[in-house]
C-alpha positions, -999 to +999 in steps of 0.1 A: +412-174+715+395-187+683+357-184+682+350-218+668+373-248+661+358-272+636+371-308+634+365-321+599+368-304+565+341-323+547+308-308+534+293-304+569+324-288+585+329-265+555+292-255+554+294-246+591+326-227+585+309-207+557+280-198+580+303-187+607+326-168+583+295-150+569+288-137+604+324-126+610+332-153+635+369-163+638+369-199+627+396-226+623+389-259+604+411-289+613+412-315+585+433-345+590+438-352+553+466-332+537+447-330+504+412-338+492+407-375+487+386-371+456+361-396+470+324-389+466+303-412+487+273-389+481+264-381+444+233-359+448+220-328+464+183-329+473+158-301+467+162-285+501+200-285+499+199-270+465+176-243+481+202-238+508+229-231+482+205-208+464+198-188+496+235-184+503+243-173+467+263-204+459+241-223+435+256-206+404+289-222+413+275-256+408+274-249+370+249-255+343+261-289+331+251-308+362+227-337+355+192-330+369+172-359+385+135-352+384+128-385+402+142-400+434+138-434+449+125-449+481+133-485+491+146-490+456+114-478+439+124-449+416+089-434+418+094-403+439+083-375+415+104-344+426+086-322+401+054-322+422+071-309+453+064-274+465+099-260+460+118-235+439+141-264+429+119-294+425+146-318+415+179-333+427+213-324+413+239-350+405+268-332+422+296-354+435+305-348+471+340-338+460+326-309+440+303-298+469+334-297+491+353-276+465+325-251+463+323-248+501+361-248+506+364-219+481+336-199+498+350-205+533+384-191+522+367-161+507+351-155+541+384-156+559+382-190+575+415-206+585+415-241+569+444-263+581+449-295+561+470-322+576+460-312+611+445-339+633+426-332+665+439-357+692+427-344+725+403-319+741+398-303+775+368-283+785+370-253+808+347-225+820+356-203+790+356-229+762+378-258+750+415-265+744+423-290+717+455-309+711+465-310+674+491-330+655+501-310+625+528-312+598+552-292+620+545-311+652+519-310+680+503-278+693+474-266+713+445-244+702+420-226+724+384-220+712+351-208+727+334-237+710+344-270+693+322-285+665+327-321+657+320-326+620+344-354+617+323-383+605+308-415+619+340-425+637+342-390+653+371-384+675+354-354+690+323-374+700+345-401+716+367-376+735+336-357+747+322-390+760+289-387+741+270-421+739+262-432+704+236-459+708+220-479+680+224-510+659+254-526+643+257-534+606+242-566+594+250-563+557+282-566+537+283-537+513+308-524+488+310-495+464+336-483+440+341-457+413+359-479+387+365-483+350+347-513+334+361-532+305+337-543+278+301-534+271+280-525+301+242-528+307+224-495+305+206-478+333+214-463+367+188-479+389+195-494+422+182-529+416+169-554+442+179-588+430+177-623+445+212-619+458+208-585+474+211-550+460+231-540+429+237-506+414+256-496+382+257-458+378+275-442+348+295-413+360+309-402+327+344-404+311+342-442+312+337-443+350+310-463+368+299-465+403+294-502+413+274-509+444+268-544+458+250-551+491+247-586+505+221-591+532+224-614+562+262-616+556+290-612+580+303-576+575+340-573+567+357-547+590+356-512+575+393-508+577+401-538+555+409-524+520+386-534+492+402-550+461+388-550+426+385-588+426+365-586+458+342-560+443+337-580+411+330-611+431+304-594+453+287-579+422+286-614+406+270-629+437+244-602+439+236-596+402+249-625+383+269-601+361+305-608+352+321-574+355+357-569+344+371-541+364+400-520+352+414-491+371+397-481+404+395-444+414+385-454+449+366-482+467+351-485+501+329-504+524+297-493+541+269-509+561+235-504+577+246-494+612+221-470+626+231-448+655+220-414+670+238-395+697+221-390+730+229-353+729+242-328+703+258-305+728+281-312+758+292-279+772+312-261+746+313-291+723+287-296+696+282-324+670+269-323+634+265-346+604+277-382+606+294-374+640+258-372+654+239-397+632+247-426+609+224-448+589+221-468+557+225-445+527+190-451+514+176-422+495+208-402+496+199-384+528+232-384+548+251-355+533+219-334+529+209-339+565+244-329+576+245-297+556+212-287+571+226-294+606+253-269+598+229-244+585+209-247+617+239-245+640+259-218+623+238-187+629+230-198+664+267-202+673+274-169+656+247-151+675+261-165+707+296-154+700+286-120+687+268-113+720+231-109+709+217-145+712+195-153+742+208-181+764+184-207+750+192-202+713+221-226+711+201-253+730+175-251+702+200-267+678+195-301+694+158-296+700+153-290+663+178-312+646+178-344+667+142-352+658+151-347+622+179-372+624+158-397+643+133-396+615+159-401+589+172-431+608+136-445+609+129-441+572+163-456+561+157-486+583+122-489+568+136-487+533+163-514+539+136-537+554+116-534+521+147-539+500+156-572+516+154-599+489+134-624+510+104-634+489+080-631+518+086-593+516+074-592+480+037-585+488+048-556+510+069-541+482+040-546+457+015-528+480+039-500+488+046-495+451+009-491+445+006-466+473+033-445+458+012-440+427-011-419+448-001-382+446-005-376+483+017-405+493+043-397+467+045-361+479+047-372+515+076-395+508+093-369+486+091-342+513+104-366+539+135-377+521+143-341+509+137-324+542+110-302+527+085-314+553+105-301+583+085-279+608+104-267+638+087-260+671+090-222+672+074-216+706+058-183+717+024-195+708+009-195+743+010-233+745-010-238+714-006-273+699-003-258+664+012-224+654-014-198+646-001-195+610+006-224+586+040-210+576+054-207+611+081-233+617+085-241+580+110-229+555+101-197+538+086-203+504+104-189+474+082-159+473+083-135+444+085-100+459+080-066+444+103-041+462+114-006+456+144-021+437+123-043+415+112-079+416+132-103+437+130-139+449+128-139+487+154-167+489+180-143+474+175-119+504+191-145+527+225-144+510+240-122+538+230-147+565+208-123+583+172-126+593+143-109+575+113-089+587+091-087+556+061-064+557+038-074+529+010-049+537+031-018+543+015-016+578+042-025+603+060+004+620+096+005+610+106+006+647+101-031+651+136-037+637+153-010+657+182-022+678+185-055+658+196-043+623+230-059+629+212-093+626+179-085+610+170-068+577+136-050+575+119-049+542+086-036+528+074-055+497+043-068+479+037-103+468+040-106+430+018-137+433-005-135+464-014-172+459+021-181+471+013-171+507-024-165+512-034-149+544+000-135+551+007-098+559+041-101+574+069-126+580+098-129+605+124-152+589+154-167+607+188-166+590+184-203+581+153-195+561+127-208+585+097-187+594+097-177+631+065-156+631+038-147+606+011-121+608-022-127+590-037-092+594-021-060+581-004-042+610-011-071+633+018-077+657+005-103+682+034-125+692+060-106+672+078-091+702+082-125+718+095-141+685+120-113+680+134-118+716+134-155+712+153-157+679+171-124+676+178-114+712+171-082+730+174-050+710+207-032+715+206+004+728 
């Protein structure tokens, strides 16, 4: 029996596969496409996702020639200053989705993941020991048993439908097209997403004579998603929205999208779990979809692995929904707010003007930037005796990129997460080493000093989960109040 079957070989499914492979879990990825499509709906990786690649040792694979975006946009206002965010990587990277998939695909294969292209999941049955899925492959149908099934198969998720998980929300009310195409003749400069009288229009140079053309018409009857887009249709929509006459040559790919906003009622149904667009869809404002999905996978991977490897407490896997569903709900909220402000109706102009002024305030700018990048996430860690707020400001937040002085020299704390294990970092050389006993298969103890104490004031020790979030922090040297509870909650009982 396979440990985990993953339906969907996009960035979310592959990220989950990498996390499971890192923990030695037997994993099979079923991807219906025989070969990569080359399509890149998402063009950017936000700061937190760049950080995720860093902490798994994958950032160098992106390469040094990738365009860096120091600013992001909110509701079409390109005023989000990423450089002011409290992060190791205070920028976005212009990495096409296809390249992100290549990197994760390569890493998954290195970790021994079985990736099956041209294999489509068509049925599932749940039993007391897991799931049995029916698959249609190049050599005919077959059945595959797994302890768990992860649906990472997009907004039209087959897994979600077969599992009977409700997907409530709102249907699309816009007619939106995009295409990566060659344009003939001289083109206007700039890469902004522009709000014009006819709707939204974007013209983004991708290099090698290729442009991304985006046209969004509000209050228009959406054309069904499965109707193919033609170059004439894309040019006509661009003309209606922007007034520009575009002469489109060859199209690499074209597609439709909309502003349907939906969130599943539950992320787990027995042995079936959902992640990425299979669990949440929304208008692609601020480029949050792929980034949210990758962080779903990061959250789920180590919890599934701990469950299958026998050390996870019963409640650990349930914390996936408890932590990630509120994040997706918030993304759905802010993308709807952005779309409302991007509507071309003139009566919304004063709201846009006011919001633009507010974004000139550093506190507002930082608040918006942290929200769309996921840097503001604070998970409820529990074990705080019912306190409304954790006893330490770092608890529940991602670990800062702390510069540490160890016996092996200076190191960035993010680099210590590459193995996918948790960390117990003693910054005061006052914790007994025995705290990690019986858990060294999932937790690495480390004694170090802060090279820059201002990076984590009032911090003597940290317990960090494999996904990089702080589960416990001690303020006093040698202080261990709450540490035993946090170890049991997030790393299970010590083995004998």
